[in-house]
C-alpha positions in Angstrom: -0.4 -91.0 5.5 1.1 -88.0 7.0 1.3 -84.9 4.8 4.3 -82.7 5.8 3.7 -79.0 5.9 5.9 -78.1 3.0 5.8 -76.9 -0.6 5.4 -80.4 -2.0 2.2 -80.9 0.1 1.0 -77.4 -1.1 1.6 -78.3 -4.7 -0.1 -81.7 -4.3 -3.2 -80.2 -2.7 -3.4 -77.5 -5.3 -3.3 -80.1 -8.0 -6.0 -82.2 -6.3 -8.2 -79.1 -6.0 -7.6 -78.3 -9.7 -8.5 -81.9 -10.7 -11.7 -81.8 -8.6 -14.8 -81.7 -10.9 -16.6 -78.9 -9.1 -20.3 -78.6 -9.7 -21.4 -75.5 -11.4 -22.5 -72.8 -8.8 -26.2 -72.7 -8.2 -28.7 -69.9 -8.5 -29.3 -68.5 -5.0 -33.0 -69.0 -5.1 -33.5 -67.2 -1.8 -30.3 -68.4 -0.1 -27.7 -66.0 1.2 -24.2 -66.4 -0.3 -21.6 -67.4 2.3 -18.0 -68.7 2.3 -15.8 -70.5 4.6 -12.0 -71.1 4.6 -10.5 -74.5 4.8 -7.2 -73.0 6.0 -4.2 -75.3 5.8 -1.6 -74.7 8.4 1.4 -76.2 10.3 0.0 -78.7 12.7 2.6 -77.3 15.2 3.1 -80.7 16.9 5.9 -83.1 16.7 4.6 -84.6 13.5 5.5 -81.7 11.2 2.3 -82.4 9.4 -0.4 -80.2 7.8 -3.6 -79.3 9.7 -6.8 -77.3 9.0 -8.1 -74.7 11.3 -11.5 -75.2 13.1 -13.2 -72.9 15.5 -15.7 -73.2 18.3 -18.0 -70.3 17.9 -18.4 -67.8 20.8 -21.3 -68.2 23.1 -22.6 -64.6 22.6 -23.2 -65.1 18.9 -26.9 -64.8 17.9 -26.7 -67.7 15.5 -25.0 -71.1 15.9 -23.3 -70.1 19.1 -21.0 -72.7 20.8 -21.0 -74.8 17.6 -17.9 -76.0 15.7 -17.3 -74.2 12.4 -14.8 -73.4 9.8 -13.8 -69.7 9.7 -16.2 -67.9 7.4 -19.5 -66.0 7.1 -21.8 -64.1 4.7 -20.4 -62.6 1.5 -20.6 -58.8 1.4 -22.1 -57.2 -1.7 -19.7 -57.5 -4.6 -17.4 -60.0 -2.9 -16.4 -63.3 -4.4 -16.4 -66.4 -2.2 -12.7 -66.4 -2.1 -12.5 -62.7 -1.0 -15.1 -63.2 1.7 -13.5 -66.4 3.0 -10.0 -64.6 3.3 -11.7 -61.5 4.9 -13.5 -63.7 7.5 -10.2 -65.6 8.2 -8.5 -62.3 9.1 -11.6 -61.0 11.1 -12.0 -64.2 13.1 -8.3 -65.3 13.6 -6.1 -62.4 12.6 -4.8 -64.6 9.7 -4.1 -62.4 6.6 -3.9 -64.3 3.3 -4.0 -63.2 -0.3 -5.5 -64.6 -3.5 -2.3 -66.3 -4.3 -2.8 -68.4 -1.2 -6.1 -69.9 -2.5 -5.7 -73.4 -3.8 -9.2 -74.0 -5.0 -12.8 -74.2 -4.2 -15.2 -77.1 -3.3 -18.9 -77.6 -4.1 -21.4 -75.2 -2.6 -23.5 -76.5 0.3 -27.0 -75.3 1.0 -27.9 -75.0 4.7 -31.1 -75.4 6.5 -30.6 -71.9 8.0 -30.8 -70.3 4.5 -27.1 -70.0 3.3 -25.2 -71.4 0.3 -21.7 -72.0 1.6 -18.7 -72.1 -0.7 -15.7 -73.8 0.8 -12.3 -72.0 -0.1 -9.1 -74.1 0.3 -6.2 -71.7 1.3 -2.6 -72.3 2.3 -1.2 -70.4 5.3 2.4 -70.6 5.2 2.8 -68.6 8.5 0.2 -69.3 11.1 2.4 -69.1 14.2 0.5 -66.1 15.8 -3.2 -66.5 15.4 -5.3 -63.9 17.3 -8.8 -65.2 17.7 -11.5 -62.5 17.9 -13.3 -63.3 21.3 -16.5 -61.7 20.0 -16.7 -64.5 17.4 -14.4 -67.3 18.5 -14.3 -69.2 21.7 -11.4 -71.4 20.7 -9.4 -72.3 17.6 -8.0 -75.8 16.9 -5.6 -77.4 14.5 -7.0 -80.6 13.1 -4.4 -82.8 11.5 -5.2 -84.0 8.0 -4.1 -87.5 9.2 -7.0 -87.4 11.7 -9.4 -86.3 8.9 -8.2 -89.1 6.7 -8.7 -91.9 9.2 -11.3 -94.5 8.0 -13.4 -94.1 11.1 -13.3 -90.3 11.2 -16.8 -89.9 9.7 -20.0 -91.8 10.2 -23.6 -91.4 9.1 -26.8 -91.7 11.1 -30.5 -91.2 10.5 -33.0 -88.9 12.2 -36.8 -89.1 12.3 -37.1 -85.6 10.7 -35.4 -86.3 7.4 -34.8 -89.1 5.0 -31.4 -87.8 4.3 -28.3 -89.2 6.1 -26.7 -87.1 8.9 -23.0 -86.9 8.6 -20.7 -86.7 11.8 -17.0 -86.0 12.2 -15.5 -87.4 15.3 -13.1 -85.0 17.1 -11.6 -85.0 20.6 -14.5 -87.2 21.9 -17.1 -85.0 20.3 -19.2 -85.2 17.1 -19.0 -82.2 14.7 -22.0 -82.1 12.3 -22.9 -80.6 8.9 -22.3 -78.2 7.4 -18.9 -78.3 8.8 -18.6 -82.1 8.8 -19.9 -82.3 5.2 -17.3 -79.7 3.9 -14.3 -81.3 5.7 -15.6 -84.8 4.4 -15.6 -83.5 0.8 -12.1 -82.0 1.3 -10.9 -85.4 2.6 -12.4 -87.0 -0.5 -10.7 -84.5 -2.8 -7.3 -85.3 -1.1 -8.0 -88.9 -2.0 -8.8 -88.1 -5.6 -12.5 -88.7 -5.4 -15.3 -86.4 -6.6 -17.8 -87.1 -3.8 -20.8 -84.9 -3.5 -22.1 -83.7 -0.1 -25.0 -81.3 -0.7 -27.6 -84.0 0.2 -25.9 -84.9 3.5 -28.2 -83.7 6.3 -27.6 -81.5 9.4 -28.8 -82.2 12.8 -32.1 -80.4 13.9 -30.3 -78.0 16.2 -28.5 -76.6 13.2 -31.6 -76.0 11.2 -32.1 -72.4 12.6 
């Protein structure tokens, strides 16, 4: 079902995030704290619907170059996940939001590369003039929530290197993998009113470093 980009949808998503039974934050145990933004924007197409922002990371980055990602990065000393996610959103895409724009947080996701990621859901009332930072972002995409909510948007496969299922999100003829796919999947489940856990969903081997 199409979710129009308006105040009613903002309130509905905020209520779904508030009702989500988020797991208690973990102790870091050697993992570095990071945060990403699930930034909700106008799809800017003829639908008038709501979309989330997804980036393709720049080719010159030392880690995870040319991979799909939600805007985000490592938390600086003293930063909360929400503050870090909003800062990274501004640094990567030139989108400046405040604490009042945060709708909620999802479960933390531990990555194979040593990070504990907190997804922060935020509402961007005005995203008409994004300014991607070319040093970090190769391209930015608006992924309609209607696409995320399709029954066949996600699938699960196995790999010889792990007993855990690998999650994939199909977009524009490509597969987007965890952690990004896992975080978007949990957000899709939150929108449907389900408390679905994703921390045990696996990443492909190329994302382990």
